[in-house]
PLY file of the C-alpha trace (Angstrom):
ply
format ascii 1.0
element vertex 93
property float x
property float y
property float z
element edge 92
property int vertex1
property int vertex2
end_header
-30.01 -3.94 31.28
-30.64 -0.20 31.24
-27.64 1.94 32.10
-27.88 3.89 35.34
-27.03 7.18 33.62
-29.88 6.73 31.14
-32.33 6.11 33.96
-31.11 9.14 35.89
-31.27 11.35 32.78
-34.82 10.25 32.00
-35.93 10.67 35.60
-34.42 14.16 35.70
-36.27 15.12 32.52
-39.52 13.77 33.93
-39.11 15.82 37.10
-38.38 18.97 35.09
-41.39 18.38 32.83
-43.67 17.92 35.84
-42.32 21.09 37.47
-42.90 23.01 34.23
-46.48 21.77 33.97
-47.18 22.53 37.62
-45.85 26.07 37.20
-48.26 26.67 34.34
-51.16 25.15 36.26
-50.33 27.56 39.08
-50.28 30.45 36.59
-46.63 31.18 37.38
-45.08 32.14 34.05
-41.80 33.15 35.68
-41.40 29.69 37.17
-42.44 28.08 33.88
-39.77 30.04 32.05
-37.25 29.04 34.70
-38.19 25.35 34.36
-38.30 25.23 30.55
-34.70 26.29 29.96
-33.02 23.51 31.99
-35.37 20.97 30.41
-34.09 21.98 26.97
-30.46 22.02 28.10
-30.60 18.67 29.89
-32.44 17.00 27.01
-29.77 18.18 24.58
-26.95 17.00 26.83
-28.59 13.58 27.26
-29.13 13.19 23.51
-32.92 13.47 23.49
-33.30 15.53 20.32
-37.12 15.46 20.23
-37.41 16.49 23.86
-34.87 19.25 23.27
-36.77 20.58 20.24
-40.09 20.53 22.10
-38.60 22.28 25.13
-36.95 24.94 22.95
-40.35 25.63 21.41
-41.76 26.13 24.92
-38.91 28.52 25.77
-39.52 30.48 22.56
-43.29 30.69 23.05
-43.06 31.68 26.71
-40.71 34.48 25.72
-38.79 36.78 27.98
-39.79 37.78 31.50
-42.06 40.80 31.53
-43.55 39.96 28.13
-46.73 38.13 27.31
-46.24 34.58 26.07
-47.14 33.78 22.49
-50.25 31.83 21.60
-49.78 28.09 21.76
-47.43 27.94 24.72
-49.73 25.66 26.73
-50.06 23.22 23.83
-46.28 23.29 23.45
-45.90 22.30 27.10
-48.28 19.37 26.55
-46.22 18.30 23.54
-43.02 18.69 25.51
-44.40 16.53 28.31
-45.48 13.88 25.82
-42.01 13.74 24.27
-40.45 13.35 27.71
-42.90 10.53 28.46
-41.99 8.80 25.19
-38.28 9.21 25.87
-38.67 7.71 29.34
-40.96 4.87 28.25
-38.11 2.39 28.60
-38.25 2.89 32.38
-41.46 0.87 32.53
-39.60 -2.13 31.18
0 1
1 2
2 3
3 4
4 5
5 6
6 7
7 8
8 9
9 10
10 11
11 12
12 13
13 14
14 15
15 16
16 17
17 18
18 19
19 20
20 21
21 22
22 23
23 24
24 25
25 26
26 27
27 28
28 29
29 30
30 31
31 32
32 33
33 34
34 35
35 36
36 37
37 38
38 39
39 40
40 41
41 42
42 43
43 44
44 45
45 46
46 47
47 48
48 49
49 50
50 51
51 52
52 53
53 54
54 55
55 56
56 57
57 58
58 59
59 60
60 61
61 62
62 63
63 64
64 65
65 66
66 67
67 68
68 69
69 70
70 71
71 72
72 73
73 74
74 75
75 76
76 77
77 78
78 79
79 80
80 81
81 82
82 83
83 84
84 85
85 86
86 87
87 88
88 89
89 90
90 91
91 92
């Protein structure tokens, strides 16, 4: 049986990844930056190293508020979302 904490951690990461993607689709880089940082932090705390690394790349590419993001940030978000999906695959049973 899957532990409740693991399910909650994975669900939380999925929600953060969706919010990050939605922010980018809305063209809201400030919100995307806001959403990327907790995704990286939560992934690290939950032991999802690949998700953490992908989210850190998103944070780095989005850069600081008031600055233009670096090329490749959208692809990094897609990769980040894919790693979250892989990490949460066990939820499907």
